C-alpha positions as CSV (number, residue, x, y, z in Angstrom):
1,X,73.6,69.7,77.2
2,X,70.7,71.1,79.1
3,X,69.6,74.6,78.9
4,X,70.3,75.9,82.3
5,X,74.1,74.6,82.2
6,X,74.8,75.6,78.5
7,X,72.7,79.8,79.4
8,X,75.8,79.3,83.0
9,X,78.0,78.3,80.1
10,X,77.4,81.5,78.0
11,X,78.0,84.3,80.4
12,X,80.6,82.4,81.9
13,X,82.7,82.5,78.4
14,X,81.5,86.4,78.3
15,X,83.0,87.0,82.3
16,X,86.2,85.2,81.0
17,X,85.9,87.2,76.9
18,X,85.7,90.5,79.2
19,X,88.2,89.4,81.7
20,X,91.2,89.6,79.4
21,X,90.1,93.1,78.8
22,X,90.4,94.8,82.2
23,X,93.6,97.0,82.8
24,X,94.9,98.1,86.6
25,X,94.6,101.6,87.2
26,X,96.9,102.9,89.5
27,X,94.7,105.5,91.1
28,X,96.6,107.7,94.0
29,X,93.5,109.4,96.4
30,X,93.7,113.3,96.5
31,X,93.2,114.5,99.5
32,X,90.5,118.3,99.1
33,X,91.0,122.0,100.0
34,X,91.5,125.3,98.8
35,X,94.3,126.0,96.7
36,X,95.2,129.1,95.0
37,X,94.9,128.4,90.9
38,X,96.8,129.9,88.7
39,X,99.6,131.8,91.5
40,X,101.8,132.3,88.5
41,X,100.5,134.7,86.5
42,X,103.3,135.0,83.6
43,X,106.5,132.8,81.9
44,X,109.7,133.4,81.5
45,X,111.0,132.2,78.5
46,X,114.6,130.8,78.3
47,X,115.5,134.3,76.6
48,X,114.1,136.4,79.5
49,X,111.4,137.6,77.7
50,X,108.3,137.7,79.6
51,X,105.3,136.3,78.5
52,X,101.3,136.8,80.0
53,X,97.9,134.9,78.7
54,X,98.7,131.2,79.4
55,X,97.9,130.5,82.4
56,X,95.0,129.6,84.6
57,X,92.5,132.2,85.5
58,X,93.9,133.5,89.2
59,X,91.3,131.9,91.7
60,X,91.6,130.7,95.4
61,X,89.0,127.2,94.4
62,X,87.7,124.3,96.7
63,X,88.5,121.2,95.6
64,X,86.8,117.5,96.8
65,X,88.3,114.7,97.3
66,X,89.2,112.8,93.8
67,X,91.4,110.1,92.8
68,X,93.4,110.5,89.9
69,X,95.8,107.7,88.0
70,X,99.3,107.6,88.9
71,X,100.6,107.2,85.7
72,X,99.8,108.4,82.0
73,X,97.4,106.8,80.4
74,X,99.2,103.8,78.7
75,X,99.5,102.2,75.0
76,X,99.1,99.2,76.3
77,X,96.1,99.9,78.4
78,X,94.6,101.7,75.1
79,X,95.0,98.3,73.1
80,X,92.5,96.5,75.7
81,X,89.4,99.3,75.9
82,X,89.6,98.8,71.2
83,X,89.8,94.6,72.1
84,X,87.3,95.2,74.9
85,X,84.8,97.8,72.7
86,X,85.6,96.6,69.0
87,X,87.3,99.9,68.3
88,X,90.6,99.5,65.4
89,X,93.1,101.0,67.2
90,X,94.1,104.4,66.1
91,X,97.0,104.4,63.3
92,X,100.0,106.5,65.2
93,X,101.0,110.2,64.0
94,X,102.9,110.1,60.6
95,X,104.2,114.0,61.8
96,X,105.1,115.9,65.3
97,X,103.7,118.4,66.0
98,X,105.6,120.5,64.0
99,X,104.9,119.1,61.0
100,X,108.3,117.2,60.6
101,X,107.8,113.7,59.6
102,X,108.3,110.9,62.5
103,X,106.5,107.6,61.6
104,X,105.8,106.8,65.4
105,X,105.2,103.3,66.0
106,X,103.0,102.2,69.0
107,X,104.8,100.9,72.1
108,X,103.0,99.9,75.1
109,X,104.4,101.6,78.0
110,X,104.4,104.8,76.6
111,X,102.2,107.0,76.2
112,X,98.7,106.7,74.2
113,X,98.8,109.7,72.1
114,X,94.8,109.8,71.7
115,X,92.2,113.2,70.7
116,X,90.4,113.9,73.3
117,X,87.3,112.6,72.1
118,X,89.6,108.9,72.5
119,X,90.8,110.3,75.9
120,X,87.0,110.9,77.4
121,X,85.6,107.4,75.8
122,X,88.5,105.8,76.9
123,X,88.0,107.5,80.9
124,X,84.4,106.7,81.2
125,X,84.9,102.9,79.5
126,X,87.7,102.6,82.5
127,X,84.5,104.3,85.0
128,X,86.1,107.4,85.2
129,X,86.6,110.5,83.7
130,X,89.2,112.9,82.8
131,X,89.9,115.7,85.4
132,X,88.8,118.6,85.6
133,X,92.0,121.7,84.4
134,X,91.4,122.7,88.5
135,X,91.6,119.0,90.2
136,X,94.4,118.4,87.6
137,X,96.5,121.4,88.9
138,X,95.9,121.1,92.2
139,X,97.2,117.6,92.3
140,X,100.0,118.1,90.9
141,X,101.1,120.9,93.3
142,X,100.9,118.0,96.0
143,X,97.3,118.5,97.5
144,X,97.1,118.7,101.2
145,X,101.3,117.6,100.1
146,X,102.5,120.3,98.6
147,X,105.6,121.8,99.4
148,X,105.4,124.5,97.0
149,X,107.6,123.5,94.2
150,X,107.6,125.7,90.6
151,X,107.0,122.5,89.0
152,X,105.0,119.0,89.9
153,X,107.3,118.0,92.6
154,X,110.4,119.7,91.8
155,X,111.8,123.5,91.5
156,X,113.8,121.6,89.1
157,X,112.2,119.9,86.2
158,X,114.8,117.9,85.1
159,X,114.4,115.5,88.0
160,X,110.8,114.9,87.6
161,X,110.1,115.6,83.7
162,X,110.8,114.6,80.6
163,X,111.7,118.5,79.0
164,X,114.5,120.0,76.1
165,X,117.5,118.8,78.2
166,X,117.2,115.5,78.5
167,X,114.4,113.6,76.6
168,X,116.5,113.6,73.1
169,X,113.3,115.2,71.1
170,X,111.2,112.7,72.1
171,X,108.6,111.5,75.1
172,X,109.2,108.7,77.3
173,X,107.8,105.4,78.9
174,X,105.4,106.4,81.7
175,X,107.1,106.6,85.6
176,X,110.7,107.0,85.1
177,X,111.5,110.3,86.3
178,X,110.8,111.1,90.3
179,X,107.0,111.3,91.0
180,X,105.9,114.8,92.9
181,X,104.5,115.5,96.3
182,X,101.5,112.5,96.7
183,X,103.4,109.8,94.5
184,X,102.3,110.8,91.2
185,X,104.1,110.9,88.0
186,X,105.2,112.6,84.7
187,X,102.9,115.6,85.2
188,X,105.5,118.0,84.1
189,X,106.8,117.3,80.3
190,X,106.6,113.8,78.5
191,X,103.5,114.9,77.2
192,X,100.8,117.4,77.6
193,X,97.7,116.0,79.2
194,X,93.9,116.6,78.5
195,X,91.2,117.9,81.1
196,X,87.8,118.0,81.0
197,X,88.0,121.8,80.4
198,X,87.0,123.6,77.5
199,X,89.2,126.7,77.0
200,X,87.2,130.2,76.6
201,X,89.2,132.5,78.9
202,X,86.3,135.2,78.6
203,X,84.0,132.8,80.4
204,X,86.6,131.8,82.9
205,X,85.3,134.5,86.0
206,X,81.8,133.1,85.6
207,X,82.8,129.6,86.5
208,X,82.3,128.8,90.8
209,X,85.3,128.5,92.9
210,X,84.0,125.3,94.0
211,X,84.7,122.1,92.3
212,X,85.1,124.6,88.7
213,X,84.5,122.5,85.9
214,X,85.1,125.0,83.4
215,X,83.2,127.0,80.7
216,X,80.6,125.0,79.2
217,X,81.5,125.8,75.7
218,X,84.6,127.1,73.4
219,X,85.8,125.8,70.5
220,X,89.4,124.1,71.6
221,X,90.2,121.7,74.6
222,X,92.8,122.7,77.6
223,X,95.7,120.1,78.3
224,X,98.4,120.6,80.8
225,X,102.3,119.4,82.0
226,X,103.1,120.8,78.0
227,X,105.7,118.6,76.2
228,X,109.4,117.6,76.4
229,X,109.6,120.3,73.3
230,X,110.4,123.0,75.1
231,X,113.5,124.3,77.4
232,X,114.1,124.1,81.2
233,X,117.2,126.8,81.6
234,X,118.1,130.2,80.9
235,X,121.5,131.0,79.7
236,X,123.1,130.3,82.5
237,X,121.9,126.7,82.8
238,X,120.0,127.2,85.5
239,X,116.5,126.7,86.0
240,X,113.8,128.7,85.7
241,X,111.8,129.4,88.1
242,X,108.9,131.0,86.3
243,X,108.6,128.1,82.9
244,X,106.1,127.4,80.6
245,X,106.5,123.5,82.3
246,X,104.5,125.3,85.9
247,X,101.5,122.9,86.4
248,X,99.5,126.8,85.9
249,X,100.3,126.7,82.1
250,X,97.9,125.9,80.0
251,X,97.1,125.3,76.0
252,X,94.5,125.1,74.0
253,X,93.9,123.4,70.8
254,X,91.3,121.2,68.9
255,X,89.7,118.2,70.9
256,X,90.5,115.8,67.2
257,X,94.4,117.1,67.2
258,X,96.8,114.5,67.1
259,X,100.3,114.7,67.9
260,X,103.7,113.7,70.3
261,X,102.5,116.4,72.7
262,X,99.2,115.0,73.6
263,X,97.8,112.3,76.2
264,X,96.3,112.2,79.4
265,X,95.6,110.6,82.6
266,X,91.8,110.0,84.0
267,X,90.3,110.7,87.3
268,X,87.6,109.1,89.6
269,X,84.9,110.8,92.6
270,X,86.6,109.8,96.0
């Protein structure tokens, strides 16, 4: 075979190999605007207790146009990333967030239970990044199409998210429930979602209010959306108006955390 033909054949082989691991991301365009981040600064528990200190900072911020994935990133998509990069697929967690033995097995259409570093590396490989906390909250609230729901797409979290009352104590395949105003699924419940920002409330006041990216350092990373563990009804069986699954709520955890409460979705600039 002539050298030129051999070279062309090698390029074709490489392209074919790469194409085997390509993934499809369903992107949703989120048109930018101003919104009131951290509008609700308290949480009401099912027992009627008032809890403070678990929400994003209260401020008006401006967000530029961006895209966000319609669904949480799945095990199948993460497997493609591992195959493409030669990375070993992580072992699924054997314990849940409360230390109970669960011995999960990976299921392709369910959210990938990832550490923050894995989520960040996947996002870059897929041509994107992790959303900022402000972007995530803005998208969860419906962006410019917001109908001012308390949760992402409804005032009743059971309609839009896998939560204590409907989850059967586990997370579920992505995209099964009603989306929010922008067509985004599972921003309430199922699994919490890592975002870009460090958790460091003492430095929140120093952050720019135009496309804020959070403090420059911290010990923990933020996740949003909470998970399937938590109750969403009061003692009378009515949806909590200010429950822990509101988009304002932030959860902090070490970046290396992997359990059944942490997944992710990705974003990219327009």
